[in-house]
Backbone as JSON Lines, residues from 0, in Angstrom:
{"i":0,"aa":"M","n":[76.64,-54.33,21.43],"ca":[77.33,-55.45,22.17],"c":[77.85,-56.7,21.47]}
{"i":1,"aa":"G","n":[79.22,-57.14,21.69],"ca":[79.93,-57.6,21.15],"c":[80.1,-58.91,20.81]}
{"i":2,"aa":"R","n":[80.45,-59.39,19.87],"ca":[80.53,-61.61,19.98],"c":[80.63,-61.47,21.08]}
{"i":3,"aa":"F","n":[81.86,-60.87,21.82],"ca":[81.97,-61.98,22.47],"c":[81.1,-61.51,23.86]}
{"i":4,"aa":"D","n":[81.0,-60.99,23.91],"ca":[79.96,-60.31,24.8],"c":[78.3,-61.7,24.8]}
{"i":5,"aa":"L","n":[78.18,-61.61,23.56],"ca":[77.05,-62.33,23.39],"c":[77.17,-64.2,23.84]}
{"i":6,"aa":"E","n":[78.27,-64.11,23.27],"ca":[79.09,-65.68,23.8],"c":[78.69,-66.01,25.04]}
{"i":7,"aa":"C","n":[79.57,-65.09,25.59],"ca":[79.43,-65.64,27.04],"c":[78.22,-65.5,28.23]}
{"i":8,"aa":"A","n":[76.91,-64.5,27.32],"ca":[75.64,-64.51,27.72],"c":[75.05,-65.48,27.38]}
{"i":9,"aa":"L","n":[75.18,-66.48,26.81],"ca":[74.67,-68.1,26.5],"c":[75.24,-68.86,26.88]}
{"i":10,"aa":"K","n":[76.64,-68.35,26.98],"ca":[76.88,-69.94,27.71],"c":[76.74,-69.95,29.28]}
{"i":11,"aa":"A","n":[76.52,-68.62,29.89],"ca":[75.87,-67.98,30.79],"c":[74.37,-68.6,31.43]}
{"i":12,"aa":"S","n":[73.35,-68.19,30.77],"ca":[72.3,-68.59,30.58],"c":[71.95,-70.39,30.63]}
{"i":13,"aa":"L","n":[73.1,-70.95,29.79],"ca":[73.35,-72.09,29.52],"c":[73.36,-72.92,30.96]}
{"i":14,"aa":"C","n":[74.4,-72.09,31.71],"ca":[74.68,-73.01,32.65],"c":[73.81,-73.19,33.84]}
{"i":15,"aa":"M","n":[73.01,-71.73,33.46],"ca":[72.12,-71.49,35.39],"c":[70.75,-72.79,34.23]}
{"i":16,"aa":"K","n":[71.02,-72.67,33.39],"ca":[69.72,-74.69,33.12],"c":[70.28,-75.15,32.98]}
{"i":17,"aa":"K","n":[71.55,-75.66,33.09],"ca":[71.98,-76.95,33.4],"c":[71.26,-77.56,34.55]}
{"i":18,"aa":"P","n":[71.33,-77.12,36.0],"ca":[70.93,-77.91,37.45],"c":[69.33,-77.49,37.11]}
{"i":19,"aa":"I","n":[68.67,-76.72,36.53],"ca":[67.19,-77.26,36.54],"c":[66.94,-78.19,35.96]}
{"i":20,"aa":"F","n":[67.44,-78.66,34.78],"ca":[67.11,-79.38,33.46],"c":[67.96,-80.66,34.17]}
{"i":21,"aa":"L","n":[68.9,-81.0,35.41],"ca":[69.59,-81.94,35.72],"c":[67.92,-82.64,37.04]}
{"i":22,"aa":"A","n":[67.69,-81.39,37.52],"ca":[66.89,-82.09,38.83],"c":[65.95,-82.69,38.03]}
{"i":23,"aa":"L","n":[65.15,-81.66,37.09],"ca":[64.05,-82.03,36.43],"c":[64.58,-83.98,35.75]}
{"i":24,"aa":"T","n":[65.58,-84.11,35.18],"ca":[65.57,-85.09,34.77],"c":[65.72,-86.42,35.93]}
{"i":25,"aa":"V","n":[66.62,-86.6,37.12],"ca":[66.13,-87.14,38.1],"c":[64.82,-87.5,38.9]}
{"i":26,"aa":"L","n":[64.37,-85.64,38.78],"ca":[62.3,-86.46,39.52],"c":[61.76,-86.98,38.19]}
{"i":27,"aa":"W","n":[62.25,-86.85,37.36],"ca":[61.47,-88.02,35.96],"c":[61.85,-89.11,36.35]}
{"i":28,"aa":"L","n":[63.12,-89.71,36.67],"ca":[63.36,-91.04,36.56],"c":[63.67,-91.68,37.73]}
{"i":29,"aa":"A","n":[63.35,-90.61,38.75],"ca":[62.78,-91.42,40.2],"c":[61.16,-91.61,39.88]}
{"i":30,"aa":"C","n":[60.53,-91.2,39.81],"ca":[58.85,-90.7,39.42],"c":[59.04,-92.55,38.59]}
{"i":31,"aa":"L","n":[59.61,-92.59,37.2],"ca":[60.1,-94.19,36.61],"c":[59.83,-95.27,37.43]}
{"i":32,"aa":"V","n":[60.45,-95.76,38.45],"ca":[61.37,-95.93,39.65],"c":[60.25,-96.64,40.52]}
{"i":33,"aa":"V","n":[59.44,-95.68,41.02],"ca":[58.55,-95.63,41.85],"c":[56.78,-96.32,40.85]}
{"i":34,"aa":"L","n":[56.64,-95.98,39.78],"ca":[55.73,-96.23,39.14],"c":[56.17,-97.45,38.22]}
{"i":35,"aa":"A","n":[57.39,-98.23,38.26],"ca":[57.84,-99.48,37.48],"c":[57.69,-100.75,39.03]}
{"i":36,"aa":"E","n":[58.0,-100.22,40.28],"ca":[58.0,-100.71,41.78],"c":[56.64,-101.59,41.9]}
{"i":37,"aa":"E","n":[55.37,-100.75,41.71],"ca":[54.12,-100.83,42.0],"c":[53.63,-102.32,41.62]}
{"i":38,"aa":"P","n":[53.15,-103.16,42.67],"ca":[52.57,-104.47,41.48],"c":[51.09,-104.01,41.11]}
{"i":39,"aa":"P","n":[50.74,-104.51,40.48],"ca":[49.39,-104.8,39.86],"c":[48.44,-105.08,41.51]}
{"i":40,"aa":"I","n":[47.43,-104.15,40.93],"ca":[46.44,-104.6,41.98],"c":[45.05,-105.77,41.42]}
{"i":41,"aa":"V","n":[45.44,-106.78,42.18],"ca":[44.86,-108.18,42.11],"c":[43.66,-108.28,42.25]}
{"i":42,"aa":"P","n":[42.2,-108.27,42.7],"ca":[41.41,-107.96,43.85],"c":[40.67,-109.81,44.01]}
{"i":43,"aa":"T","n":[40.33,-109.53,45.95],"ca":[39.84,-110.74,46.2],"c":[38.8,-110.74,46.2]}
{"i":44,"aa":"V","n":[38.41,-112.44,45.95],"ca":[36.92,-112.5,45.14],"c":[36.49,-113.87,46.05]}
{"i":45,"aa":"T","n":[35.21,-113.92,46.6],"ca":[35.13,-115.05,47.21],"c":[34.92,-116.24,46.44]}
{"i":46,"aa":"P","n":[34.75,-117.47,46.35],"ca":[34.25,-118.9,45.01],"c":[33.56,-118.3,44.79]}
{"i":47,"aa":"V","n":[32.1,-118.34,45.42],"ca":[31.0,-117.46,44.29],"c":[31.01,-116.57,43.35]}
{"i":48,"aa":"E","n":[31.97,-115.6,43.81],"ca":[32.07,-114.26,42.74],"c":[33.15,-114.56,41.32]}
{"i":49,"aa":"A","n":[34.13,-115.86,41.94],"ca":[35.02,-116.02,41.18],"c":[34.21,-116.15,39.8]}
{"i":50,"aa":"A","n":[32.6,-116.24,39.32],"ca":[31.85,-116.78,38.44],"c":[32.34,-115.31,37.58]}
{"i":51,"aa":"T","n":[31.84,-114.21,38.24],"ca":[32.24,-113.33,37.38],"c":[33.21,-112.86,36.93]}
{"i":52,"aa":"Q","n":[34.38,-113.08,37.11],"ca":[35.39,-112.67,36.54],"c":[36.57,-113.27,35.68]}
{"i":53,"aa":"E","n":[35.67,-114.05,34.89],"ca":[36.32,-114.84,33.65],"c":[37.21,-114.06,33.16]}
{"i":54,"aa":"G","n":[38.44,-114.56,32.72],"ca":[39.95,-114.18,31.79],"c":[39.96,-113.2,32.98]}
{"i":55,"aa":"K","n":[40.16,-112.9,33.91],"ca":[40.94,-111.57,35.11],"c":[41.74,-112.81,35.87]}
{"i":56,"aa":"E","n":[42.98,-112.0,36.63],"ca":[43.18,-112.62,37.55],"c":[42.61,-111.76,38.8]}
{"i":57,"aa":"V","n":[42.51,-112.55,39.53],"ca":[41.73,-112.94,41.37],"c":[42.6,-113.53,41.62]}
{"i":58,"aa":"K","n":[42.22,-113.17,43.11],"ca":[42.29,-113.49,44.53],"c":[41.28,-114.61,44.75]}
{"i":59,"aa":"V","n":[41.33,-115.93,44.89],"ca":[39.76,-116.13,45.17],"c":[39.87,-117.08,46.9]}
{"i":60,"aa":"K","n":[39.91,-115.81,48.55],"ca":[39.93,-116.58,49.53],"c":[39.01,-117.06,49.5]}
{"i":61,"aa":"G","n":[39.06,-118.99,50.49],"ca":[38.16,-119.97,51.28],"c":[38.55,-121.2,51.1]}
{"i":62,"aa":"R","n":[37.47,-121.91,51.88],"ca":[38.02,-123.48,52.71],"c":[38.01,-123.71,51.03]}
{"i":63,"aa":"V","n":[39.3,-124.59,51.22],"ca":[38.78,-126.07,50.03],"c":[37.87,-127.15,51.33]}
{"i":64,"aa":"E","n":[37.52,-127.62,50.53],"ca":[35.66,-128.35,50.92],"c":[36.23,-129.27,50.31]}
{"i":65,"aa":"G","n":[37.07,-129.67,49.87],"ca":[37.55,-131.51,49.07],"c":[38.96,-130.91,47.85]}
{"i":66,"aa":"Q","n":[39.75,-132.3,47.99],"ca":[40.8,-132.82,47.58],"c":[40.8,-134.38,47.17]}
{"i":67,"aa":"K","n":[41.08,-133.85,45.26],"ca":[40.88,-135.32,45.24],"c":[41.87,-135.76,44.2]}
{"i":68,"aa":"T","n":[43.03,-136.45,44.08],"ca":[43.62,-136.71,42.55],"c":[43.28,-137.78,42.17]}
{"i":69,"aa":"S","n":[43.28,-137.68,40.44],"ca":[42.66,-138.36,39.67],"c":[44.08,-140.03,39.66]}
{"i":70,"aa":"A","n":[43.29,-141.11,38.42],"ca":[44.95,-141.51,38.25],"c":[45.59,-141.15,37.01]}
{"i":71,"aa":"K","n":[45.83,-140.25,36.77],"ca":[46.35,-139.41,36.04],"c":[47.48,-138.45,36.7]}
{"i":72,"aa":"G","n":[47.07,-138.13,37.95],"ca":[47.95,-137.06,38.69],"c":[47.28,-135.85,38.79]}
{"i":73,"aa":"V","n":[45.88,-135.65,38.37],"ca":[45.93,-134.51,38.45],"c":[44.6,-134.18,39.5]}
{"i":74,"aa":"T","n":[45.67,-132.5,40.59],"ca":[44.49,-132.52,41.59],"c":[43.24,-131.5,41.77]}
{"i":75,"aa":"Y","n":[42.37,-131.79,41.96],"ca":[41.44,-130.82,42.09],"c":[41.26,-130.01,43.31]}
{"i":76,"aa":"L","n":[41.12,-128.98,43.85],"ca":[40.78,-128.69,45.12],"c":[39.31,-127.71,44.77]}
{"i":77,"aa":"N","n":[37.95,-128.13,45.15],"ca":[36.61,-128.0,45.46],"c":[36.76,-126.89,46.58]}
{"i":78,"aa":"F","n":[35.99,-126.25,46.17],"ca":[35.85,-124.9,47.4],"c":[34.06,-125.07,47.07]}
{"i":79,"aa":"G","n":[34.07,-124.42,48.06],"ca":[32.0,-124.1,48.38],"c":[31.44,-125.69,48.79]}
{"i":80,"aa":"A","n":[31.72,-127.11,47.96],"ca":[31.36,-128.15,48.37],"c":[31.99,-129.04,47.65]}
{"i":81,"aa":"Q","n":[31.56,-130.21,47.93],"ca":[32.97,-131.05,47.36],"c":[32.56,-131.75,46.02]}
{"i":82,"aa":"Y","n":[33.38,-131.85,45.28],"ca":[32.49,-133.08,43.96],"c":[30.83,-133.34,43.84]}
{"i":83,"aa":"P","n":[30.01,-132.82,42.72],"ca":[30.24,-132.51,42.3],"c":[29.29,-131.49,42.43]}
{"i":84,"aa":"N","n":[29.22,-131.32,43.84],"ca":[28.29,-129.39,44.1],"c":[29.24,-128.11,44.31]}
{"i":85,"aa":"H","n":[30.61,-128.66,43.85],"ca":[31.65,-127.55,44.24],"c":[31.15,-126.58,43.41]}
{"i":86,"aa":"V","n":[31.38,-124.83,43.75],"ca":[31.26,-123.67,43.47],"c":[32.5,-122.94,42.93]}
{"i":87,"aa":"F","n":[33.77,-123.0,42.97],"ca":[34.87,-123.05,42.07],"c":[35.44,-124.3,42.81]}
{"i":88,"aa":"S","n":[36.83,-124.73,41.86],"ca":[38.27,-125.54,41.59],"c":[39.41,-124.76,41.11]}
{"i":89,"aa":"C","n":[40.43,-125.78,42.17],"ca":[41.93,-124.99,40.94],"c":[42.34,-126.54,40.71]}
{"i":90,"aa":"V","n":[43.1,-126.61,39.23],"ca":[43.71,-127.52,39.29],"c":[45.4,-127.7,38.98]}
{"i":91,"aa":"L","n":[45.95,-128.83,39.28],"ca":[46.91,-128.93,39.77],"c":[47.28,-129.74,38.97]}
{"i":92,"aa":"R","n":[48.25,-129.88,37.77],"ca":[48.02,-130.83,37.01],"c":[49.56,-131.73,36.84]}
{"i":93,"aa":"A","n":[49.76,-132.77,36.96],"ca":[50.91,-133.38,37.16],"c":[52.09,-132.67,36.74]}
{"i":94,"aa":"K","n":[51.56,-132.65,35.09],"ca":[53.2,-132.41,35.04],"c":[54.21,-131.2,35.34]}
{"i":95,"aa":"D","n":[53.36,-130.2,36.31],"ca":[53.5,-128.69,36.87],"c":[54.11,-129.19,38.4]}
{"i":96,"aa":"F","n":[53.67,-130.78,39.25],"ca":[54.2,-131.13,40.26],"c":[54.53,-132.71,40.3]}
{"i":97,"aa":"P","n":[55.58,-132.78,39.81],"ca":[55.86,-134.08,39.41],"c":[55.16,-134.83,41.62]}
{"i":98,"aa":"S","n":[55.97,-134.17,42.4],"ca":[55.64,-135.31,44.02],"c":[54.31,-135.11,44.31]}
{"i":99,"aa":"A","n":[53.08,-135.5,44.27],"ca":[51.56,-134.88,45.22],"c":[52.2,-134.06,45.83]}
{"i":100,"aa":"P","n":[50.42,-132.57,45.97],"ca":[50.43,-131.44,46.39],"c":[50.46,-131.78,47.68]}
{"i":101,"aa":"P","n":[50.26,-130.95,48.66],"ca":[50.59,-130.5,49.42],"c":[48.47,-131.11,50.1]}
{"i":102,"aa":"L","n":[48.51,-131.71,51.33],"ca":[47.07,-131.67,51.65],"c":[46.27,-130.21,52.15]}
{"i":103,"aa":"F","n":[45.26,-129.5,50.95],"ca":[44.8,-128.44,51.34],"c":[43.34,-128.96,51.99]}
{"i":104,"aa":"E","n":[42.69,-129.93,51.71],"ca":[41.41,-129.72,52.8],"c":[41.12,-129.64,53.76]}
{"i":105,"aa":"G","n":[40.23,-128.49,53.75],"ca":[40.13,-128.47,55.67],"c":[40.62,-126.88,55.4]}
{"i":106,"aa":"K","n":[41.3,-126.37,54.82],"ca":[42.27,-125.49,55.08],"c":[41.85,-123.92,54.3]}
{"i":107,"aa":"E","n":[41.6,-122.52,55.13],"ca":[41.44,-121.37,54.64],"c":[42.44,-121.31,53.38]}
{"i":108,"aa":"V","n":[42.22,-120.78,52.47],"ca":[43.21,-121.02,51.0],"c":[43.01,-118.85,50.43]}
{"i":109,"aa":"E","n":[44.01,-118.97,49.68],"ca":[44.06,-118.43,49.08],"c":[44.52,-118.52,47.77]}
{"i":110,"aa":"V","n":[44.07,-118.59,46.64],"ca":[44.6,-118.84,45.39],"c":[44.58,-117.56,44.16]}
{"i":111,"aa":"T","n":[45.61,-117.64,43.71],"ca":[45.84,-116.04,42.78],"c":[46.02,-117.16,40.8]}
{"i":112,"aa":"G","n":[45.21,-116.4,39.76],"ca":[45.87,-116.83,38.85],"c":[44.04,-115.95,37.83]}
{"i":113,"aa":"V","n":[44.22,-117.18,37.04],"ca":[42.82,-115.92,36.22],"c":[42.13,-117.46,35.89]}
{"i":114,"aa":"I","n":[40.85,-116.59,35.97],"ca":[39.56,-117.63,35.75],"c":[39.17,-118.25,34.59]}
{"i":115,"aa":"K","n":[39.74,-119.03,34.55],"ca":[38.59,-119.56,33.33],"c":[37.3,-120.57,34.25]}
{"i":116,"aa":"M","n":[36.22,-120.8,33.28],"ca":[34.87,-121.35,32.86],"c":[35.21,-122.82,32.37]}
{"i":117,"aa":"Y","n":[35.2,-123.79,33.2],"ca":[35.3,-125.31,32.85],"c":[33.84,-126.27,33.41]}
{"i":118,"aa":"E","n":[32.62,-126.41,31.77],"ca":[31.9,-126.53,32.39],"c":[30.64,-126.1,33.15]}
{"i":119,"aa":"G","n":[31.1,-124.93,33.35],"ca":[29.9,-123.65,33.53],"c":[30.6,-123.67,35.35]}
{"i":120,"aa":"K","n":[31.62,-124.0,35.33],"ca":[31.7,-123.28,37.07],"c":[33.75,-123.25,36.8]}
{"i":121,"aa":"P","n":[33.83,-121.68,37.49],"ca":[34.48,-120.84,37.41],"c":[36.11,-121.95,38.13]}
{"i":122,"aa":"S","n":[37.52,-121.26,37.39],"ca":[38.55,-122.66,38.35],"c":[39.73,-121.65,37.51]}
{"i":123,"aa":"I","n":[40.83,-121.9,38.17],"ca":[42.11,-121.69,37.93],"c":[42.98,-122.77,37.46]}
{"i":124,"aa":"D","n":[43.76,-122.7,36.85],"ca":[45.1,-123.54,37.37],"c":[45.81,-123.08,37.72]}
{"i":125,"aa":"I","n":[47.11,-123.63,38.67],"ca":[47.69,-124.34,39.53],"c":[48.97,-124.58,38.32]}
{"i":126,"aa":"S","n":[50.3,-123.71,38.57],"ca":[51.15,-123.67,37.75],"c":[52.26,-124.23,38.95]}
{"i":127,"aa":"S","n":[52.19,-123.45,39.54],"ca":[53.68,-122.87,40.95],"c":[52.58,-123.08,42.26]}
{"i":128,"aa":"L","n":[53.04,-123.65,43.45],"ca":[52.42,-123.47,45.14],"c":[52.58,-122.53,45.45]}
{"i":129,"aa":"E","n":[53.51,-121.58,44.64],"ca":[53.79,-119.66,45.21],"c":[52.23,-119.43,44.5]}
{"i":130,"aa":"Q","n":[51.02,-119.77,44.22],"ca":[49.62,-120.06,43.97],"c":[48.95,-119.42,45.09]}
{"i":131,"aa":"I","n":[49.31,-120.53,46.03],"ca":[48.62,-121.29,46.71],"c":[48.87,-120.44,48.61]}
{"i":132,"aa":"H","n":[48.12,-119.37,48.93],"ca":[48.7,-118.74,50.47],"c":[47.88,-119.91,51.57]}
{"i":133,"aa":"V","n":[48.32,-120.64,52.47],"ca":[46.73,-120.91,53.29],"c":[47.12,-120.32,54.48]}
{"i":134,"aa":"I","n":[46.01,-119.5,55.0],"ca":[45.86,-118.84,55.96],"c":[45.24,-118.92,57.24]}
{"i":135,"aa":"E","n":[43.79,-120.56,56.84],"ca":[44.23,-121.18,57.75],"c":[44.26,-122.82,57.77]}
{"i":136,"aa":"E","n":[44.61,-123.44,59.0],"ca":[45.33,-124.25,58.64],"c":[44.04,-125.17,58.89]}
{"i":137,"aa":"A","n":[44.19,-126.71,58.77],"ca":[42.75,-127.56,58.92],"c":[42.29,-127.28,60.77]}
{"i":138,"aa":"V","n":[40.47,-127.83,60.51],"ca":[39.95,-127.35,62.11],"c":[40.46,-128.77,61.72]}
{"i":139,"aa":"S","n":[40.77,-129.39,63.27],"ca":[40.25,-130.84,63.61],"c":[38.97,-131.11,63.45]}
{"i":140,"aa":"T","n":[39.18,-132.47,62.94],"ca":[37.44,-132.91,62.9],"c":[37.0,-133.92,64.17]}
{"i":141,"aa":"A","n":[38.69,-134.36,65.03],"ca":[38.87,-134.93,66.22],"c":[37.89,-134.85,67.16]}
{"i":142,"aa":"P","n":[37.49,-135.67,68.11],"ca":[36.61,-134.91,69.53],"c":[37.69,-134.75,70.28]}
{"i":143,"aa":"E","n":[37.23,-133.38,71.58],"ca":[38.37,-133.55,72.33],"c":[37.96,-134.69,73.31]}
{"i":144,"aa":"S","n":[39.27,-135.31,74.0],"ca":[39.22,-136.12,74.74],"c":[38.45,-135.09,75.97]}
{"i":145,"aa":"K","n":[37.62,-135.34,76.95],"ca":[37.86,-134.89,78.55],"c":[37.4,-135.86,79.55]}
{"i":146,"aa":"S","n":[37.95,-135.23,80.26],"ca":[38.73,-136.55,81.61],"c":[37.46,-136.09,82.32]}
{"i":147,"aa":"S","n":[37.43,-137.4,82.82],"ca":[35.96,-137.74,83.66],"c":[36.1,-137.02,85.44]}
{"i":148,"aa":"E","n":[37.85,-137.05,85.65],"ca":[38.23,-136.22,86.9],"c":[38.19,-134.42,86.81]}
{"i":149,"aa":"P","n":[37.89,-133.84,87.92],"ca":[37.88,-132.39,87.89],"c":[39.48,-131.9,87.4]}
{"i":150,"aa":"A","n":[39.59,-130.79,87.84],"ca":[40.91,-130.23,88.01],"c":[41.26,-130.05,88.47]}
{"i":151,"aa":"K","n":[42.83,-129.96,89.05],"ca":[43.06,-129.73,90.31],"c":[43.68,-128.84,89.77]}
């Protein structure tokens, strides 16, 4: 076999491997894109379960039983009961909310953030309203007006 024949055989072999190499490269890049687009799974817990999740990012789903804004502009959302009997709270600091945050009391919400313990109770610092998702609006506590006349 001459040098020319060997050179042609090598080129032919490389030409056949290029499409396979190219296809594998495209497949590998596609896998990277799919893996990069998957959002991390954030578990959802109840306000009571939040105490077992210290240091972890979670979604806490529950009803806001009390909302109070201090003189310094810090707003507290309490779950499970009103302060001081609450089991979980969210803290919205004035520096992050130049105008007062909306009213969440009585609403079923889902809050996302990292659990930290404060005075033995779990809490999440809220720096953006995007961390709070209202699931159910507050139920009206006003009594329904009933007519004394029969329906016609």
